[in-house]
Every structure is written in structure tokens, then in C-alpha cells.
C-alpha positions in Angstrom: 157.0 92.5 -89.4 154.8 89.8 -88.0 151.0 90.3 -88.1 149.1 89.9 -84.8 146.2 87.4 -85.2 143.4 86.7 -82.7 140.2 84.6 -82.7 137.5 85.5 -80.3 133.8 85.2 -79.3 132.4 88.5 -79.7 129.5 89.4 -77.3 129.6 93.3 -77.6 131.4 95.7 -80.0 134.5 97.4 -79.0 135.2 100.8 -80.6 135.8 100.4 -84.3 134.5 96.8 -84.4 131.1 97.4 -86.1 132.9 99.4 -88.8 135.5 96.8 -89.4 132.9 94.1 -89.4 130.9 95.9 -92.0 133.9 96.6 -94.1 135.0 92.9 -93.9 131.4 91.9 -94.8 131.3 94.2 -97.8 134.6 92.8 -99.0 133.3 89.2 -98.7 130.1 90.1 -100.6 132.1 91.8 -103.3 134.1 88.7 -104.1 131.2 86.3 -103.4 132.7 84.5 -100.4 130.2 85.4 -97.8 126.6 85.4 -96.9 123.8 85.0 -99.4 123.8 88.7 -100.5 124.4 89.0 -104.2 124.0 92.7 -104.5 125.8 95.0 -102.1 123.4 96.1 -99.4 123.5 99.6 -97.8 125.8 100.1 -95.0 122.9 100.6 -92.8 121.5 97.2 -93.6 124.9 95.6 -92.9 125.1 97.4 -89.6 121.6 96.4 -88.7 122.4 92.8 -89.5 125.4 92.6 -87.3 123.7 94.5 -84.4 120.9 91.9 -84.7 123.3 88.9 -84.5 124.5 90.0 -81.1 120.8 90.2 -80.0 119.7 86.8 -81.1 120.1 84.3 -78.2 120.5 81.3 -80.6 123.6 82.9 -82.4 127.1 83.1 -81.1 129.4 85.3 -83.2 133.2 84.6 -83.4 135.6 86.8 -85.2 139.0 86.8 -86.6 141.3 89.7 -86.1 144.4 90.7 -88.0 146.3 93.6 -86.4 143.3 94.2 -84.1 140.8 94.7 -87.1 138.0 92.2 -87.7 138.7 90.3 -91.0 136.5 87.3 -90.8 133.6 85.8 -88.9 131.8 82.5 -88.1 128.5 82.0 -86.4 127.4 79.1 -84.3 123.7 78.7 -84.5 121.8 76.7 -81.7 118.7 74.9 -82.7 115.4 76.6 -81.8 114.2 75.8 -78.3 111.3 73.7 -79.6 113.7 71.4 -81.5 114.6 69.0 -78.6 115.2 66.1 -81.0 117.9 68.2 -82.8 119.5 69.9 -79.8 122.6 68.0 -80.3 123.5 69.7 -83.6 124.9 73.2 -84.0 125.1 74.9 -87.4 128.0 77.0 -88.8 127.0 79.9 -91.0 128.4 83.3 -92.0 131.9 81.9 -92.2 134.5 84.0 -94.2 137.9 85.5 -94.0 138.5 88.4 -96.5 141.0 87.6 -99.2 143.7 90.1 -98.0 143.8 88.4 -94.6 144.2 84.9 -95.8 147.4 83.0 -95.2 147.5 83.6 -91.5 145.6 80.5 -90.4 142.5 82.5 -89.4 140.0 80.4 -91.2 141.3 77.2 -89.7 141.5 79.0 -86.3 137.9 80.2 -86.6 136.8 76.7 -87.5 138.7 75.1 -84.6 137.5 77.6 -82.1 133.9 77.3 -83.0 134.2 73.5 -83.0 135.8 73.5 -79.6 133.3 75.8 -78.3 130.4 73.6 -79.7 132.0 70.5 -78.2 132.4 72.1 -74.7 128.8 73.5 -75.0 127.5 69.9 -75.3 126.9 69.6 -79.1 127.6 66.2 -80.6 127.6 67.3 -84.2 128.2 70.4 -86.4 126.5 71.1 -89.8 127.1 73.5 -92.5 126.4 74.2 -96.2 128.4 76.0 -98.9 128.3 76.9 -102.5 130.2 74.5 -104.9 132.2 77.7 -106.1 133.6 78.2 -102.7 136.6 75.9 -103.3 138.9 77.2 -100.5 136.1 76.8 -98.0 135.4 73.3 -99.2 139.0 72.3 -98.9 139.2 73.5 -95.4 136.0 71.7 -94.3 137.1 68.5 -95.8 140.7 68.7 -94.2 138.9 69.4 -90.9 137.1 66.0 -91.3 133.6 67.4 -92.2 131.8 64.8 -94.3 129.9 65.8 -97.3 126.5 64.1 -97.1 124.5 65.8 -99.9 124.4 68.0 -102.9 121.5 70.4 -103.8 121.7 71.1 -107.5 119.8 74.4 -107.2 121.2 75.8 -104.0 121.8 79.4 -105.2 120.8 81.5 -108.2 123.7 83.9 -109.1 124.3 85.8 -112.3 121.4 84.1 -114.1 122.4 80.6 -113.3 121.9 78.0 -110.6 124.8 77.0 -108.4 124.9 73.6 -106.5 125.4 73.6 -102.8 127.1 70.9 -100.7 126.0 69.8 -97.2 128.5 68.7 -94.5 128.5 67.4 -90.9 131.1 66.6 -88.5 130.6 64.4 -85.4 132.2 66.1 -82.3 131.6 63.3 -79.9 133.8 60.8 -82.0 136.9 62.8 -82.2 139.9 61.7 -80.2 
């Protein structure tokens, strides 16, 4: 049986979406692949976070679905309105696909969809950052021609130790 996959921009929750989004988020937190939460937040806090994302005008939420259930996310964050000098640059954050849904091209699909949307919205560059421990994400970014421009040795503090973070950018106006 072939699994049905879909990448979409989410502007409102369909029935079951918020619950599936929370479950995917909790799975990502449990295996340290999503967000900056170290300890599992309450379901109420996770629900509040996702409801808030849809309310923030500077955030656009993209989701990956496997057999109609949300299994991954990516947010495109616009610069603040007072940042005219940086208005050309969008930021990718909250990007993950849960482990059981990998192997279907959803992470690459999310990254391509967000990049295409950013380009068509007039952005000239995308930026993102990632923990050094997230090797699958790093491999994806580098294969998608994101350029690592810096390392922050003390990017995150997890389980009593510092973890480095890598910073990337991709020029959208120089792609063919």
C-alpha cells in the first residue's frame, strides 16, 4: 500500500489537526529533533503554542501530512516590520518530520515548498540554525545548497552539556 503524502500551508485547523500537530510535536521533543524544549511541556502548552503560531502575522506554518495526519512542520518567519534593512531575509524555524514518517520525502518537500513560497513572496534569502547533533537535518540543508556561515559553540544546553549550533543561509535570487 502506498502512503499518501501532502505538503501544505496551514492557515486554520481542520478537525483533528491540532491533536495530530501536538502528537507530532511531542514525538519530536521526545527524540530531541524539534524545537528548543528539553522537557516535555504539558499538552495544554503545546496546544497554546500552535494556536498562537496561526495568530502571529509574521509566521507562516507549513505542514507535512502522511495519510492525512500531520507528521511534520516548518515555519517561515518574516522580519519584524521595523526591520526594513533585513526585509529580504526569511527565517526557517520549527522544522521537523517525526521519525516514523521519514523516508517519504516529506522533509525535502517541506523545505522546497517553504523555499518556493519565500521566493514567490519576494524574499532574496533564507536563514536557519540547527544543533550540531541534528545530522539528518544538516545533511538535508547542505544537499539543498544552504551554506554554513558560522558556528556558535554554546548554542544549546542539554543534559548538562553545551551543544554547538550551526548557522546557514541560502540565496534565493541566485538560483536558476
